[in-house]
C-alpha positions in Angstrom: -10.3 -28.6 2.1 -9.3 -24.7 3.0 -7.6 -22.2 0.5 -5.5 -20.0 2.5 -3.6 -16.9 0.6 -2.0 -13.9 2.2 -1.0 -10.6 0.6 1.0 -7.5 2.1 0.4 -3.9 3.1 2.0 -1.1 1.2 3.2 2.5 1.3 3.2 5.1 -0.9 7.1 6.4 -0.7 6.8 9.2 -3.1 3.9 10.9 -5.4 1.0 10.9 -3.5 -1.6 13.0 -5.1 0.3 14.2 -7.9 0.4 11.4 -9.3 -3.3 11.9 -9.9 -2.6 15.0 -12.4 0.7 13.0 -14.1 2.9 12.5 -11.6 4.4 9.4 -11.1 4.5 7.6 -8.0 7.0 4.8 -6.0 5.2 2.2 -4.0 6.2 -0.4 -1.9 5.1 -3.8 -0.1 5.7 -3.8 3.7 5.5 -7.1 6.0 2.2 -6.5 7.6 -0.1 -8.9 6.3 -3.4 -10.0 6.0 -4.6 -13.5 5.7 -7.3 -15.0 4.0 -8.9 -18.6 4.2 -12.0 -19.5 2.3 -13.9 -22.7 2.8 -16.8 -24.7 0.9 -20.4 -24.4 2.9 -23.3 -26.8 2.3 -25.4 -23.5 2.9 -26.6 -21.2 -0.3 -25.0 -18.1 1.2 -21.6 -16.3 1.6 -20.3 -15.4 4.9 -17.7 -13.1 5.4 -15.8 -13.1 9.0 -13.5 -10.0 9.3 -12.1 -7.7 12.5 -15.4 -5.3 10.8 -17.6 -7.8 12.1 -19.8 -10.8 10.3 -21.7 -10.7 7.2 -24.3 -13.3 5.7 -26.0 -13.6 3.1 -27.7 -15.6 0.2 -25.9 -16.1 -2.6 -28.5 -14.4 -5.0 -27.9 -11.0 -3.4 -25.9 -8.5 -5.3 -22.8 -6.9 -4.5 -23.9 -3.8 -4.5 -27.2 -4.9 -1.7 -24.1 -5.2 0.7 -22.1 -2.5 3.3 -19.2 -1.2 1.3 -16.6 -2.7 3.6 -18.0 -6.2 2.5 -18.6 -5.4 -1.3 -15.0 -6.8 -2.3 -15.9 -10.0 -0.5 -19.3 -10.7 -1.7 -18.3 -9.7 -5.5 -15.3 -12.1 -5.7 -17.2 -14.8 -3.8 -20.3 -14.5 -6.5 -17.4 -14.1 -9.1 -16.7 -17.7 -8.5 -20.2 -19.0 -7.3 -21.5 -17.9 -11.1 -18.2 -19.3 -12.7 -18.3 -22.3 -15.3 -15.4 -24.1 -13.0 -18.1 -24.2 -10.3 -21.3 -25.3 -12.5 -19.0 -28.2 -13.9 -17.3 -29.0 -10.2 -20.4 -28.5 -8.5 -18.4 -28.4 -5.0 -20.6 -27.3 -3.0 -23.1 -24.4 -2.4 -21.6 -21.7 -0.9 -18.4 -19.7 0.5 -17.1 -18.7 4.0 -14.2 -16.1 4.0 -12.5 -15.7 6.7 -10.1 -12.7 7.3 -7.5 -12.1 9.7 -5.0 -8.9 9.5 -2.4 -7.2 11.6 -3.0 -4.2 8.8 -4.6 -1.2 10.6 -7.6 -0.5 8.7 -8.3 3.2 6.9 -4.9 4.8 7.4 -3.1 4.5 4.4 -1.3 1.4 4.6 -3.6 -0.7 1.6 -5.4 -2.7 3.7 -8.4 -3.3 1.5 -6.3 -3.6 -1.6 -4.3 -6.3 0.5 -7.3 -7.8 1.2 -9.0 -7.7 -1.9 -5.8 -9.1 -3.4 -5.8 -12.1 -0.6 -9.1 -12.5 -1.2 -9.2 -13.8 -4.9 -5.9 -15.7 -4.4 -7.7 -18.0 -1.7 -11.4 -18.0 -3.4 -9.6 -19.2 -7.0 -7.5 -21.3 -4.9 -10.4 -23.4 -4.5 -9.9 -24.6 -8.0 -6.1 -23.6 -9.4 -3.8 -21.6 -8.4 -4.1 -17.8 -10.2 -0.9 -16.1 -12.1 0.3 -12.9 -10.7 -1.5 -11.2 -13.7 -4.7 -12.8 -13.1 -5.2 -11.8 -9.1 -3.5 -7.9 -9.9 -6.6 -8.3 -12.3 -9.5 -9.9 -10.4 -8.4 -7.9 -7.6 -8.6 -4.4 -9.2 -12.2 -5.6 -10.3 -12.9 -5.9 -6.8 -11.6 -3.0 -5.5 -13.7 -1.0 -7.5 -16.6 -1.7 -5.7 -16.0 0.7 -3.4 -13.3 2.2 -5.2 -14.2 2.9 -8.7 -11.6 5.1 -9.7 -8.6 3.2 -8.3 -5.3 3.2 -10.1 -4.7 -0.3 -9.7 -1.2 0.3 -8.5 -1.8 -0.5 -4.4 -3.4 -4.0 -5.8 -0.3 -4.6 -7.8 2.2 -3.8 -5.2 0.2 -5.6 -2.7 0.8 -9.1 -5.4 4.0 -8.8 -6.6 5.7 -7.0 -3.5 8.5 -5.2 -3.7 8.6 -1.9 -5.5 6.6 -0.2 -8.2 6.4 3.2 -10.2 3.1 4.5 -11.0 1.9 7.1 -13.4 -1.3 7.4 -15.0 0.6 7.3 -19.0 2.5 4.2 -18.6 1.0 2.7 -15.6 2.7 0.6 -13.7 6.5 -0.6 -13.6 7.7 -3.2 -11.0 11.2 -2.6 -9.8 13.6 -5.6 -10.0 17.0 -7.0 -10.2 16.6 -7.6 -14.2 15.9 -3.8 -15.4 18.0 -2.5 -12.4 21.4 -4.4 -13.1 22.1 -4.1 -9.3 24.9 -6.6 -7.9 22.9 -6.9 -4.8 19.6 -5.9 -5.1 18.8 -7.3 -2.0 20.6 -5.0 -0.1 18.8 -1.9 -2.4 15.2 -3.7 -1.4 16.3 -4.3 2.2 15.2 -0.9 3.4 13.7 -0.2 7.1 10.9 1.9 7.9 9.4 3.1 11.2 5.8 3.8 10.7 3.7 5.7 12.9 0.0 5.5 13.1 -2.1 8.9 13.9 -5.2 6.9 15.3 -7.2 8.8 13.2 -8.9 7.5 9.8 -8.7 9.6 7.0 -10.8 10.1 4.0 -9.0 9.9 0.6 -12.5 11.8 -0.5 -11.7 14.9 1.4 -7.6 15.0 0.7 -8.6 15.0 -3.2 -10.9 17.7 -2.9 -8.9 20.2 -0.8 -5.7 19.7 -3.7 -8.3 19.7 -6.5 -8.7 23.4 -4.8 -5.6 23.9 -4.2 -4.3 23.4 -8.0 -7.8 25.4 -9.7 -6.6 28.4 -6.9 -3.3 28.3 -8.6 -3.2 26.0 -11.8 0.8 27.3 -12.7 1.9 26.6 -9.1 0.5 23.3 -9.1 1.9 22.4 -12.3 5.3 22.5 -11.1 4.8 21.2 -8.4 3.8 18.5 -10.1 7.0 18.5 -12.4 9.0 18.6 -9.2 7.6 15.3 -7.6 8.1 13.5 -11.2 11.9 14.8 -10.9 12.1 13.7 -6.9 11.2 9.8 -8.2 13.3 10.3 -11.2 16.1 11.0 -8.8 15.4 7.6 -7.2 15.5 5.7 -10.1 18.4 7.5 -11.6 20.7 6.6 -7.8 18.8 2.7 -8.5 19.9 2.4 -11.6 23.7 3.6 -10.6 23.9 2.2 -7.0 27.1 0.2 -8.1 28.5 3.0 -9.9 30.3 5.7 -7.8 31.5 7.9 -10.6 27.8 8.5 -11.8 26.5 8.8 -8.4 29.1 11.6 -7.2 28.5 13.7 -10.3 24.7 13.8 -8.6 26.2 14.5 -5.0 25.1 11.1 -4.2 26.3 8.4 -1.9 23.6 5.7 -2.9 20.0 5.0 -3.7 19.1 5.0 0.0 20.8 8.1 0.9 18.7 9.6 -2.3 15.7 8.4 -1.5 15.6 9.7 2.2 16.0 13.3 1.3 13.9 12.6 -1.8 11.4 11.9 0.8 12.0 14.9 2.7 11.7 17.2 -0.2 8.4 15.3 -0.9 7.0 16.2 2.7 7.3 19.8 1.8 5.2 19.5 -1.0 2.2 17.7 0.7 2.7 20.3 3.1 2.7 23.3 0.8 -1.0 21.8 -0.5 -2.3 21.3 2.9 -3.1 17.2 3.2 -2.7 17.4 6.8 -3.9 18.1 9.9 -2.7 19.5 13.1 -2.0 16.0 14.9 0.1 14.7 11.7 2.0 18.1 11.7 3.1 17.6 15.4 4.2 13.9 14.5 6.3 14.6 11.9 7.5 17.5 13.5 8.6 15.7 16.3 10.6 13.4 14.4 12.7 15.3 12.3 13.7 17.6 15.4 13.9 14.1 17.0 14.9 14.3 21.2 16.7 16.6 23.1 19.6 14.4 22.5 20.4 14.4 19.3 17.9 10.8 18.7 15.7 9.9 16.0 16.2 13.0 13.6 14.4 11.2 10.8 14.2 13.4 8.1 13.0 11.3 5.8 9.5 11.4 7.7 6.3 12.6 5.8 3.1 11.5 5.1 1.9 8.0 2.9 -1.3 8.1 1.5 -4.3 10.5 2.0 -3.1 12.7 4.6 -5.5 14.3 6.9 -5.0 11.5 9.3 -3.7 8.2 8.8 0.2 7.1 9.1 3.1 9.0 8.4 6.8 7.5 7.7 10.4 7.1 8.1 13.2 5.3 6.3 15.0 4.0 9.3 19.2 3.6 9.9 19.0 1.6 13.3 15.9 0.3 13.5 15.9 -0.5 17.2 17.4 3.0 17.8 14.7 4.8 16.1 12.1 2.8 16.8 12.7 3.3 20.6 13.5 7.2 20.2 10.4 7.9 17.9 7.9 6.3 20.6 9.9 8.7 22.9 8.8 11.6 21.4 5.1 11.1 19.8 2.5 11.2 21.8 1.8 8.1 24.1 -1.6 7.1 21.9 -0.2 6.8 18.9 1.1 3.7 17.6 4.6 3.2 16.0 6.0 -0.2 14.5 8.8 -0.9 12.1 8.5 -2.7 8.8 10.4 -3.8 5.9 9.9 -3.8 2.1 8.0 -7.0 1.8 9.9 -9.1 -1.7 7.1 -12.1 -1.7 3.9 -10.6 -2.6 0.9 -12.9 -2.3 1.8 -16.4 -0.9 -1.0 -19.2 -1.9 -1.1 -22.8 -0.4 -4.4 -25.8 0.4 -4.9 -27.7 3.4 -6.5 -30.8 3.0 -9.0 -31.7 5.8 
């Protein structure tokens, strides 16, 4: 018997870094996915196969004793093996976990969160299908084995799909058609993005420390930027709530949710540039996409860092996917990965295969 689950990657549309200091952040799941397959074994071991390598350890080993990249999977496997369900059923002696992903690792697209979500759903799926709330709770526990200060926002959006807004005071709000009363909600979530990978692994810790230093050097200026970052998201939420009300949108000189998101992503880029969470390579890539080609193409004004910065990926909202992707590839260095993505509305998906 095999339990198979998959979960999507994520991007941060607005608010990264500022969210640590009280701003909101807006995240979306995208249609790059990781798939995890779990099977029982008759060996008293936990075996993990992934693009990062293969690990096999005895079931009694503590997750703290293994390399950080494997800790969440060993943690989840041991949590199951030590559970009442396992003890009552005694189905086998160990577990084998196979991880296959099309999410680039270490570049700000939520690879670790998606892996935690899919692995939690896959392992527990050997006994029962977990609710989304249970998957979120368990996957956050797993992610904390490598990122102790995680907010849980990444695991949440990878579980539910779609878009969410997060802040440290109010927690997580899932953006859905029930709350936002939109006639045709699918047209709002049917957004296309151009994602460009700098191919430079980022250091979240280094970027966070850089922002902290900026804040300490000018507390008043940074407080204003935090407030402005929240206003950007509030603007987008206003447009989302009033997407079908032309009169209200005209009051804001806004033609709709998509345009509001595009211009606020552009403003968010300038905020991030101001606090210095970038490098020469990323800055050059952003400049190329914002300016476009000599013939006027691919002027992707919404281009911005997604995630920690100082490497990793940049994103832009696309108007015409094929045209924008072709022209983006034309202006970016040939050694940079560039692809399109849509918002994923499925979230985590799980199934069983009887052998």
